[in-house]
VOGUZA-423839 format. One record per residue (C-alpha): residue number from 1; residue in one letter; chain; x, y, z. Coordinates in Angstrom, 1 decimal. Example, Ala and Ser with C-alpha at 12.3 -4.5 7.8 and 13.67 -1.06 7.14 Angstrom:
<mivexs>
(1, "A", "A", (12.3, -4.5, 7.8))
(2, "S", "A", (13.7, -1.1, 7.1))
</mivexs>
This chain:
<mivexs>
(1, "X", "A", (-80.3, 43.9, 67.1))
(2, "X", "A", (-81.9, 41.1, 65.0))
(3, "X", "A", (-79.6, 38.1, 64.8))
(4, "X", "A", (-79.8, 35.1, 62.5))
(5, "X", "A", (-77.8, 31.7, 63.3))
(6, "X", "A", (-77.2, 29.5, 60.5))
(7, "X", "A", (-77.2, 25.7, 61.2))
(8, "X", "A", (-79.0, 22.9, 62.7))
(9, "X", "A", (-76.7, 21.1, 65.1))
(10, "X", "A", (-75.6, 21.0, 68.6))
(11, "X", "A", (-73.0, 23.6, 68.0))
(12, "X", "A", (-75.8, 25.9, 66.8))
(13, "X", "A", (-78.0, 25.3, 69.6))
(14, "X", "A", (-75.1, 26.2, 72.1))
(15, "X", "A", (-74.5, 29.4, 70.1))
(16, "X", "A", (-78.1, 30.4, 69.9))
(17, "X", "A", (-78.4, 29.6, 73.7))
(18, "X", "A", (-75.6, 31.8, 74.5))
(19, "X", "A", (-76.6, 34.7, 72.1))
(20, "X", "A", (-80.0, 34.6, 73.4))
(21, "X", "A", (-78.8, 35.8, 76.8))
(22, "X", "A", (-77.2, 38.8, 75.4))
(23, "X", "A", (-78.8, 42.2, 76.2))
(24, "X", "A", (-77.8, 43.1, 72.6))
(25, "X", "A", (-80.1, 40.6, 71.0))
(26, "X", "A", (-83.6, 41.8, 70.4))
(27, "X", "A", (-84.7, 39.0, 67.9))
(28, "X", "A", (-83.1, 35.6, 67.3))
(29, "X", "A", (-83.8, 33.4, 64.3))
(30, "X", "A", (-82.1, 30.2, 63.3))
(31, "X", "A", (-82.1, 28.6, 59.9))
(32, "X", "A", (-83.1, 25.8, 59.8))
(33, "X", "A", (-82.7, 25.0, 63.6))
(34, "X", "A", (-83.8, 21.9, 65.5))
(35, "X", "A", (-86.1, 20.7, 68.1))
(36, "X", "A", (-84.0, 22.3, 70.9))
(37, "X", "A", (-83.1, 25.5, 69.2))
(38, "X", "A", (-86.8, 26.3, 68.9))
(39, "X", "A", (-86.9, 27.0, 72.6))
(40, "X", "A", (-84.5, 29.9, 72.3))
(41, "X", "A", (-85.0, 31.1, 68.8))
(42, "X", "A", (-87.5, 31.2, 66.0))
(43, "X", "A", (-86.6, 28.5, 63.4))
(44, "X", "A", (-87.1, 29.2, 59.8))
(45, "X", "A", (-87.2, 26.4, 57.2))
(46, "X", "A", (-84.1, 27.5, 55.2))
(47, "X", "A", (-81.2, 25.2, 54.8))
(48, "X", "A", (-77.6, 26.5, 55.3))
(49, "X", "A", (-76.8, 25.7, 51.6))
(50, "X", "A", (-79.7, 28.1, 50.1))
(51, "X", "A", (-77.6, 31.1, 50.1))
(52, "X", "A", (-80.2, 33.2, 48.1))
(53, "X", "A", (-82.9, 32.1, 50.5))
(54, "X", "A", (-80.9, 33.3, 53.6))
(55, "X", "A", (-79.9, 36.7, 52.0))
(56, "X", "A", (-83.7, 37.1, 51.1))
(57, "X", "A", (-84.6, 36.4, 54.7))
(58, "X", "A", (-82.0, 38.7, 56.1))
(59, "X", "A", (-83.7, 41.4, 54.0))
(60, "X", "A", (-87.1, 40.6, 55.1))
(61, "X", "A", (-86.2, 40.6, 58.9))
(62, "X", "A", (-83.7, 43.5, 58.8))
(63, "X", "A", (-81.0, 41.1, 60.1))
(64, "X", "A", (-78.2, 43.0, 61.6))
(65, "X", "A", (-75.7, 40.1, 62.2))
(66, "X", "A", (-75.5, 36.5, 61.0))
(67, "X", "A", (-73.5, 33.8, 62.9))
(68, "X", "A", (-72.6, 31.0, 60.5))
(69, "X", "A", (-72.2, 27.7, 62.4))
(70, "X", "A", (-71.3, 24.9, 59.8))
(71, "X", "A", (-68.4, 24.7, 57.5))
(72, "X", "A", (-70.2, 24.0, 54.2))
(73, "X", "A", (-71.9, 27.3, 54.0))
(74, "X", "A", (-68.5, 29.1, 54.7))
(75, "X", "A", (-66.7, 27.1, 52.0))
(76, "X", "A", (-69.7, 27.7, 49.6))
(77, "X", "A", (-69.3, 31.6, 50.1))
(78, "X", "A", (-72.1, 32.4, 52.3))
(79, "X", "A", (-69.9, 35.1, 54.3))
(80, "X", "A", (-68.8, 36.6, 51.0))
(81, "X", "A", (-72.4, 37.0, 49.6))
(82, "X", "A", (-73.7, 38.4, 52.9))
(83, "X", "A", (-71.0, 41.1, 53.1))
(84, "X", "A", (-71.6, 42.1, 49.4))
(85, "X", "A", (-75.1, 42.7, 50.4))
(86, "X", "A", (-74.1, 44.8, 53.3))
(87, "X", "A", (-75.0, 42.3, 56.0))
(88, "X", "A", (-72.5, 42.0, 58.8))
(89, "X", "A", (-71.5, 38.2, 59.9))
(90, "X", "A", (-69.3, 36.0, 61.7))
(91, "X", "A", (-67.4, 33.6, 59.5))
(92, "X", "A", (-64.4, 33.6, 57.1))
(93, "X", "A", (-64.4, 34.2, 53.4))
(94, "X", "A", (-64.6, 31.2, 51.0))
(95, "X", "A", (-61.1, 31.8, 50.2))
(96, "X", "A", (-60.0, 31.8, 53.8))
(97, "X", "A", (-62.5, 28.8, 54.4))
(98, "X", "A", (-60.2, 26.7, 52.2))
(99, "X", "A", (-58.3, 26.0, 55.5))
(100, "X", "A", (-60.9, 23.5, 56.1))
(101, "X", "A", (-62.3, 23.0, 52.7))
(102, "X", "A", (-59.0, 21.6, 51.4))
(103, "X", "A", (-56.7, 19.8, 53.6))
(104, "X", "A", (-53.9, 20.0, 50.9))
(105, "X", "A", (-54.3, 23.9, 50.9))
(106, "X", "A", (-53.7, 24.0, 54.5))
(107, "X", "A", (-50.7, 21.5, 54.3))
(108, "X", "A", (-49.2, 23.8, 51.5))
(109, "X", "A", (-49.8, 26.9, 53.7))
(110, "X", "A", (-48.0, 25.2, 56.6))
(111, "X", "A", (-45.1, 24.2, 54.4))
(112, "X", "A", (-44.7, 27.7, 52.9))
(113, "X", "A", (-44.8, 29.6, 56.2))
(114, "X", "A", (-43.0, 27.1, 58.5))
(115, "X", "A", (-46.0, 26.2, 60.6))
(116, "X", "A", (-45.4, 22.8, 62.4))
(117, "X", "A", (-47.3, 20.0, 60.9))
(118, "X", "A", (-47.0, 16.2, 59.9))
(119, "X", "A", (-44.8, 15.3, 56.8))
(120, "X", "A", (-47.4, 14.8, 53.9))
(121, "X", "A", (-48.0, 14.2, 50.3))
(122, "X", "A", (-50.9, 15.4, 48.0))
(123, "X", "A", (-52.2, 13.0, 45.3))
(124, "X", "A", (-54.8, 13.3, 42.6))
(125, "X", "A", (-54.8, 9.5, 41.5))
(126, "X", "A", (-54.7, 6.2, 43.3))
(127, "X", "A", (-51.5, 4.9, 41.9))
(128, "X", "A", (-49.3, 7.6, 43.0))
(129, "X", "A", (-50.9, 7.7, 46.4))
(130, "X", "A", (-50.4, 3.9, 46.8))
(131, "X", "A", (-46.8, 4.3, 45.7))
(132, "X", "A", (-46.2, 6.8, 48.6))
(133, "X", "A", (-47.8, 4.6, 51.1))
(134, "X", "A", (-45.6, 1.7, 49.9))
(135, "X", "A", (-42.6, 4.0, 50.2))
(136, "X", "A", (-43.4, 5.5, 53.7))
(137, "X", "A", (-44.9, 2.6, 55.3))
(138, "X", "A", (-47.6, 2.1, 57.8))
(139, "X", "A", (-49.0, 3.3, 60.3))
(140, "X", "A", (-50.0, 6.3, 58.2))
(141, "X", "A", (-53.0, 8.7, 57.8))
(142, "X", "A", (-55.1, 9.0, 54.6))
(143, "X", "A", (-57.5, 12.0, 54.4))
(144, "X", "A", (-59.9, 12.9, 51.8))
(145, "X", "A", (-59.0, 16.3, 50.7))
(146, "X", "A", (-62.4, 18.1, 51.1))
(147, "X", "A", (-65.3, 18.2, 53.5))
(148, "X", "A", (-66.4, 14.8, 54.5))
(149, "X", "A", (-68.5, 15.5, 57.6))
(150, "X", "A", (-65.6, 14.2, 59.8))
(151, "X", "A", (-65.5, 10.7, 58.2))
(152, "X", "A", (-62.8, 11.3, 55.8))
(153, "X", "A", (-59.8, 10.7, 57.9))
(154, "X", "A", (-58.5, 6.9, 58.0))
(155, "X", "A", (-55.9, 6.1, 60.6))
(156, "X", "A", (-54.4, 3.1, 58.8))
(157, "X", "A", (-52.3, 0.8, 60.9))
(158, "X", "A", (-51.3, -1.3, 58.2))
(159, "X", "A", (-50.4, -0.8, 54.5))
(160, "X", "A", (-53.2, -2.9, 53.5))
(161, "X", "A", (-55.8, -0.5, 55.4))
(162, "X", "A", (-54.2, 2.5, 53.8))
(163, "X", "A", (-54.5, 1.2, 50.2))
(164, "X", "A", (-58.1, 0.4, 50.8))
(165, "X", "A", (-58.7, 3.8, 52.1))
(166, "X", "A", (-57.0, 5.3, 48.9))
(167, "X", "A", (-59.5, 3.0, 46.8))
(168, "X", "A", (-62.4, 3.9, 48.8))
(169, "X", "A", (-61.7, 7.7, 48.3))
(170, "X", "A", (-61.1, 7.7, 44.8))
(171, "X", "A", (-64.2, 5.3, 44.1))
(172, "X", "A", (-66.5, 8.1, 45.5))
(173, "X", "A", (-67.1, 6.9, 49.1))
(174, "X", "A", (-66.7, 10.5, 50.2))
(175, "X", "A", (-68.1, 12.2, 47.0))
(176, "X", "A", (-66.1, 15.1, 45.6))
(177, "X", "A", (-64.3, 15.4, 48.7))
(178, "X", "A", (-62.3, 12.2, 48.0))
(179, "X", "A", (-61.2, 13.4, 44.5))
(180, "X", "A", (-57.8, 14.1, 45.9))
(181, "X", "A", (-56.1, 12.6, 49.2))
(182, "X", "A", (-53.6, 13.8, 51.6))
(183, "X", "A", (-51.4, 11.2, 53.0))
(184, "X", "A", (-49.7, 12.1, 56.4))
(185, "X", "A", (-47.1, 10.9, 58.8))
(186, "X", "A", (-48.9, 9.4, 61.9))
(187, "X", "A", (-48.2, 11.7, 64.7))
(188, "X", "A", (-47.8, 10.3, 68.3))
(189, "X", "A", (-49.0, 12.3, 71.3))
(190, "X", "A", (-52.1, 13.7, 72.8))
(191, "X", "A", (-54.7, 15.4, 70.7))
(192, "X", "A", (-56.3, 18.6, 71.6))
(193, "X", "A", (-58.8, 21.2, 70.4))
(194, "X", "A", (-57.4, 24.9, 70.4))
(195, "X", "A", (-59.7, 27.8, 69.6))
(196, "X", "A", (-59.0, 31.5, 68.8))
(197, "X", "A", (-61.0, 34.3, 67.5))
(198, "X", "A", (-59.4, 36.2, 64.5))
(199, "X", "A", (-60.3, 39.6, 63.1))
(200, "X", "A", (-57.9, 39.4, 60.1))
(201, "X", "A", (-54.9, 41.0, 62.1))
(202, "X", "A", (-55.4, 40.0, 65.8))
(203, "X", "A", (-56.0, 36.6, 67.4))
(204, "X", "A", (-57.6, 35.9, 70.9))
(205, "X", "A", (-57.3, 32.5, 72.4))
(206, "X", "A", (-60.2, 30.9, 73.9))
(207, "X", "A", (-60.5, 28.3, 76.8))
(208, "X", "A", (-59.1, 24.9, 76.0))
(209, "X", "A", (-61.1, 21.9, 75.3))
(210, "X", "A", (-60.4, 18.2, 74.4))
(211, "X", "A", (-62.8, 15.9, 72.5))
(212, "X", "A", (-63.2, 12.2, 71.6))
(213, "X", "A", (-63.4, 11.4, 68.0))
(214, "X", "A", (-63.5, 7.7, 68.0))
(215, "X", "A", (-66.8, 5.9, 68.4))
(216, "X", "A", (-65.8, 3.4, 70.8))
(217, "X", "A", (-64.7, 3.5, 74.4))
(218, "X", "A", (-60.9, 3.5, 74.9))
(219, "X", "A", (-60.7, 5.8, 71.9))
(220, "X", "A", (-61.3, 2.8, 69.5))
(221, "X", "A", (-63.4, 2.1, 66.4))
(222, "X", "A", (-64.2, 4.7, 63.5))
(223, "X", "A", (-63.7, 8.4, 63.7))
(224, "X", "A", (-66.9, 10.4, 64.2))
(225, "X", "A", (-67.9, 14.2, 64.4))
(226, "X", "A", (-67.1, 13.7, 68.1))
(227, "X", "A", (-68.6, 11.7, 70.9))
(228, "X", "A", (-68.0, 14.1, 73.7))
(229, "X", "A", (-65.7, 16.9, 75.1))
(230, "X", "A", (-64.6, 18.6, 78.2))
(231, "X", "A", (-63.0, 21.9, 79.0))
(232, "X", "A", (-60.6, 22.9, 80.5))
(233, "X", "A", (-58.0, 20.4, 79.1))
(234, "X", "A", (-55.4, 19.8, 81.8))
(235, "X", "A", (-52.6, 19.4, 79.0))
(236, "X", "A", (-53.1, 22.9, 77.8))
(237, "X", "A", (-50.9, 25.0, 80.3))
(238, "X", "A", (-50.5, 28.7, 79.9))
(239, "X", "A", (-47.0, 28.0, 78.5))
(240, "X", "A", (-48.2, 25.6, 75.8))
(241, "X", "A", (-50.9, 27.9, 74.9))
(242, "X", "A", (-48.4, 30.7, 74.4))
(243, "X", "A", (-46.3, 28.5, 72.2))
(244, "X", "A", (-49.3, 27.4, 70.2))
(245, "X", "A", (-50.2, 31.1, 69.6))
(246, "X", "A", (-46.7, 32.0, 68.7))
(247, "X", "A", (-45.8, 28.9, 66.4))
(248, "X", "A", (-49.2, 28.1, 64.8))
(249, "X", "A", (-52.0, 30.6, 65.3))
(250, "X", "A", (-50.2, 33.9, 64.7))
(251, "X", "A", (-48.2, 32.7, 61.7))
(252, "X", "A", (-51.4, 31.4, 60.2))
(253, "X", "A", (-53.0, 34.8, 60.6))
(254, "X", "A", (-50.0, 36.5, 58.9))
(255, "X", "A", (-50.0, 33.9, 56.2))
(256, "X", "A", (-53.6, 34.2, 55.4))
(257, "X", "A", (-53.2, 38.0, 55.1))
(258, "X", "A", (-50.1, 37.6, 53.0))
(259, "X", "A", (-52.0, 35.3, 50.6))
(260, "X", "A", (-54.7, 38.0, 50.2))
(261, "X", "A", (-57.4, 36.0, 52.2))
(262, "X", "A", (-57.3, 37.7, 55.7))
(263, "X", "A", (-59.1, 35.4, 58.1))
(264, "X", "A", (-62.0, 36.7, 60.0))
(265, "X", "A", (-63.9, 34.1, 62.5))
(266, "X", "A", (-62.8, 31.4, 64.7))
(267, "X", "A", (-59.7, 29.2, 64.4))
(268, "X", "A", (-60.4, 25.6, 65.4))
(269, "X", "A", (-56.8, 24.0, 65.5))
(270, "X", "A", (-56.7, 20.2, 65.9))
(271, "X", "A", (-53.3, 19.8, 67.5))
(272, "X", "A", (-51.2, 16.9, 68.4))
(273, "X", "A", (-48.9, 17.5, 71.4))
(274, "X", "A", (-46.0, 15.5, 70.6))
(275, "X", "A", (-42.4, 15.1, 72.4))
(276, "X", "A", (-41.1, 17.9, 70.3))
(277, "X", "A", (-44.2, 20.4, 71.0))
(278, "X", "A", (-47.3, 21.1, 69.4))
(279, "X", "A", (-48.0, 20.2, 65.7))
(280, "X", "A", (-51.2, 21.3, 63.5))
(281, "X", "A", (-53.2, 18.2, 62.4))
(282, "X", "A", (-55.8, 20.3, 60.7))
(283, "X", "A", (-57.7, 23.5, 60.7))
(284, "X", "A", (-61.5, 23.9, 61.0))
(285, "X", "A", (-63.1, 27.3, 60.2))
(286, "X", "A", (-65.9, 27.1, 62.7))
(287, "X", "A", (-66.5, 26.1, 66.3))
(288, "X", "A", (-66.0, 22.4, 67.1))
(289, "X", "A", (-68.9, 20.4, 67.8))
(290, "X", "A", (-69.1, 19.2, 70.6))
(291, "X", "A", (-66.4, 21.4, 72.0))
(292, "X", "A", (-68.6, 24.5, 71.4))
(293, "X", "A", (-71.0, 23.2, 73.8))
(294, "X", "A", (-68.6, 23.1, 76.7))
(295, "X", "A", (-67.1, 26.5, 75.8))
(296, "X", "A", (-70.4, 28.2, 75.8))
(297, "X", "A", (-71.2, 26.7, 79.2))
(298, "X", "A", (-67.9, 28.2, 80.7))
(299, "X", "A", (-68.0, 31.4, 78.9))
(300, "X", "A", (-68.9, 34.1, 81.5))
(301, "X", "A", (-68.8, 37.1, 79.0))
(302, "X", "A", (-71.5, 38.0, 76.5))
(303, "X", "A", (-70.6, 36.1, 73.3))
(304, "X", "A", (-72.1, 38.5, 71.0))
(305, "X", "A", (-69.8, 41.4, 71.1))
(306, "X", "A", (-66.8, 38.8, 70.9))
(307, "X", "A", (-68.2, 37.3, 67.6))
(308, "X", "A", (-69.0, 40.8, 66.3))
(309, "X", "A", (-65.5, 42.1, 67.1))
(310, "X", "A", (-64.1, 39.5, 64.5))
(311, "X", "A", (-65.7, 41.7, 61.6))
(312, "X", "A", (-64.1, 45.0, 62.4))
(313, "X", "A", (-60.6, 44.6, 64.0))
(314, "X", "A", (-62.0, 44.9, 67.5))
(315, "X", "A", (-60.1, 41.9, 69.1))
(316, "X", "A", (-57.1, 44.0, 70.1))
(317, "X", "A", (-59.4, 45.7, 72.7))
(318, "X", "A", (-61.4, 42.7, 73.9))
(319, "X", "A", (-61.0, 40.4, 76.8))
(320, "X", "A", (-63.2, 37.4, 77.8))
(321, "X", "A", (-63.9, 36.0, 81.2))
(322, "X", "A", (-64.4, 32.2, 82.0))
(323, "X", "A", (-66.1, 30.4, 84.8))
(324, "X", "A", (-63.4, 28.6, 86.9))
(325, "X", "A", (-65.8, 25.5, 86.7))
(326, "X", "A", (-65.4, 22.6, 84.3))
(327, "X", "A", (-67.8, 21.5, 81.8))
(328, "X", "A", (-68.3, 18.1, 79.9))
(329, "X", "A", (-70.8, 17.0, 77.3))
(330, "X", "A", (-71.7, 13.4, 76.4))
(331, "X", "A", (-73.0, 12.8, 72.9))
(332, "X", "A", (-76.0, 10.5, 72.5))
(333, "X", "A", (-76.1, 9.1, 69.0))
(334, "X", "A", (-78.5, 6.8, 67.2))
(335, "X", "A", (-77.7, 3.1, 67.2))
(336, "X", "A", (-75.5, 2.3, 64.1))
(337, "X", "A", (-73.9, 5.8, 63.8))
(338, "X", "A", (-71.4, 6.5, 62.3))
(339, "X", "A", (-72.8, 3.9, 59.9))
(340, "X", "A", (-76.3, 3.7, 58.9))
(341, "X", "A", (-79.1, 4.5, 61.5))
(342, "X", "A", (-82.8, 4.6, 61.7))
(343, "X", "A", (-84.6, 8.0, 62.1))
(344, "X", "A", (-87.8, 8.9, 63.9))
(345, "X", "A", (-87.4, 7.2, 67.4))
(346, "X", "A", (-89.1, 9.2, 70.1))
(347, "X", "A", (-86.9, 10.7, 72.8))
(348, "X", "A", (-88.3, 11.0, 76.4))
(349, "X", "A", (-87.8, 12.6, 79.8))
(350, "X", "A", (-85.6, 15.4, 78.5))
(351, "X", "A", (-87.1, 18.0, 80.8))
(352, "X", "A", (-86.4, 15.6, 83.8))
(353, "X", "A", (-82.9, 14.8, 82.6))
(354, "X", "A", (-82.1, 18.6, 82.3))
(355, "X", "A", (-83.9, 19.8, 85.2))
(356, "X", "A", (-80.8, 20.4, 87.4))
(357, "X", "A", (-79.1, 24.0, 87.3))
(358, "X", "A", (-75.8, 22.2, 86.5))
(359, "X", "A", (-77.0, 20.5, 83.4))
(360, "X", "A", (-77.9, 21.7, 79.8))
(361, "X", "A", (-79.1, 19.4, 77.0))
(362, "X", "A", (-78.1, 20.8, 73.6))
(363, "X", "A", (-80.2, 19.3, 70.7))
(364, "X", "A", (-78.2, 18.3, 67.4))
(365, "X", "A", (-80.3, 15.8, 65.3))
(366, "X", "A", (-83.7, 16.3, 66.6))
(367, "X", "A", (-87.1, 17.5, 65.4))
(368, "X", "A", (-90.0, 18.9, 67.4))
(369, "X", "A", (-93.8, 18.3, 66.9))
(370, "X", "A", (-95.7, 20.0, 69.6))
(371, "X", "A", (-94.0, 18.4, 72.9))
(372, "X", "A", (-92.8, 15.4, 71.0))
(373, "X", "A", (-89.0, 15.3, 70.3))
(374, "X", "A", (-87.7, 12.6, 67.7))
(375, "X", "A", (-84.3, 11.7, 66.5))
(376, "X", "A", (-83.4, 12.6, 62.9))
(377, "X", "A", (-79.6, 12.5, 62.9))
(378, "X", "A", (-76.7, 10.4, 63.8))
(379, "X", "A", (-75.5, 12.5, 66.7))
(380, "X", "A", (-78.6, 13.5, 68.4))
(381, "X", "A", (-78.1, 15.0, 71.8))
(382, "X", "A", (-75.1, 16.7, 73.8))
(383, "X", "A", (-76.0, 16.2, 77.4))
(384, "X", "A", (-73.7, 18.7, 79.2))
(385, "X", "A", (-72.8, 19.2, 82.8))
(386, "X", "A", (-70.8, 21.5, 84.9))
(387, "X", "A", (-69.0, 21.3, 88.2))
(388, "X", "A", (-65.9, 22.6, 90.2))
(389, "X", "A", (-63.8, 20.1, 88.5))
(390, "X", "A", (-63.8, 17.5, 85.6))
(391, "X", "A", (-65.0, 14.8, 87.9))
(392, "X", "A", (-68.0, 16.7, 89.1))
(393, "X", "A", (-68.8, 17.8, 85.5))
(394, "X", "A", (-68.7, 14.2, 84.4))
(395, "X", "A", (-71.0, 13.2, 87.2))
(396, "X", "A", (-73.6, 15.8, 86.4))
(397, "X", "A", (-73.5, 14.9, 82.7))
(398, "X", "A", (-73.7, 11.2, 83.0))
(399, "X", "A", (-76.3, 11.6, 85.7))
(400, "X", "A", (-78.5, 13.3, 83.2))
(401, "X", "A", (-77.8, 10.9, 80.6))
(402, "X", "A", (-79.1, 8.1, 82.6))
(403, "X", "A", (-82.4, 9.8, 82.8))
(404, "X", "A", (-83.0, 10.3, 79.2))
(405, "X", "A", (-85.5, 7.7, 77.8))
(406, "X", "A", (-84.1, 6.8, 74.4))
(407, "X", "A", (-83.7, 3.1, 73.9))
(408, "X", "A", (-82.5, 3.6, 70.4))
(409, "X", "A", (-79.5, 5.7, 71.3))
(410, "X", "A", (-76.0, 4.9, 72.7))
(411, "X", "A", (-73.1, 6.9, 74.2))
(412, "X", "A", (-69.6, 6.3, 75.3))
(413, "X", "A", (-69.1, 5.9, 79.0))
(414, "X", "A", (-65.6, 7.0, 79.3))
(415, "X", "A", (-65.7, 10.8, 78.1))
(416, "X", "A", (-62.9, 12.7, 80.0))
(417, "X", "A", (-60.8, 9.7, 80.8))
(418, "X", "A", (-57.5, 11.4, 79.9))
(419, "X", "A", (-58.3, 14.5, 82.3))
(420, "X", "A", (-59.2, 12.0, 85.0))
(421, "X", "A", (-56.1, 10.0, 84.7))
(422, "X", "A", (-54.1, 13.3, 85.2))
</mivexs>
């Protein structure tokens, strides 16, 4: 089969790396790819938002299957266009992708179908949003309704912070994503990422993972796209996973079908495990980044048939096997992230850092010029280790991080602290 992966991040590198090992894969392309993906796939200079260009490329190369990595092309309708052209793909329709494209849409689905989530309000103007904050009081969560690259969620510990966040959203800080805001109850508990493949009727849970959203150690500072992750997550017991499936995932599958938007792809449910049980924080309609990296490291089965099963109702007969070992990834980011940062710094000794069999370095914001790798993004590398337990995986990952020669980068030194506490 000829396979195309769409995207340029660490998630797409992990997917391309896993797909490249499939005996079903004859030729693998990635659009646009990055400096690391170029080692496992042929990178083509087509951006993920160039739907016409991607469709034309699929025709030129006789692409049999497209794996759409990022959320923006899904929200923009890439999957719909590919299917209309007779090209099979992995990823939900634009209608179903509203689960990530509009936080308000998801909250309304939860309310209509009794899916546990935080109490909320939706607002299209600053005045009514501020009135709601004054009525509810802090701490409270302010979210830009649309896609904001993981930066549109403000955990406001005071009314003043919440009111400032509302002003920033409506003043255009998050572009069109902030034209509406969702304001939510601040849930208390432990946050976890839960993944399940879905074919429109059936859902298959994947291994558990836990990430670290805050930029600073001790889970402090601004929210980011993710500074590290590990799998498995000790909090996700078999009983809790079954509860999540019964109370959140399966009702969502039924809800989307009832709404005329059957879901085909991967559910990425951000959950808060509270004293009263699991509650949905938000849905994403693609694999998490950096959770995908640790999941692909632990997946023992061929990933390609699993992705393909989502398009034709095949999940009811599919089973996946996982390595018992743990995996951990540490994100190396450019100084200044998630704020402004410089591009173009050279990264050295990646071969040396990734020489061990229990280490894999997935590239995110990199470019390649011959043998030279430069940083061109905020989150730049995902240094991933495996071991018999979380501590061993952590030792492997951080041991490799210390070998990377990149003075212009930084990383959190406490990834996995919750698991190690347990």
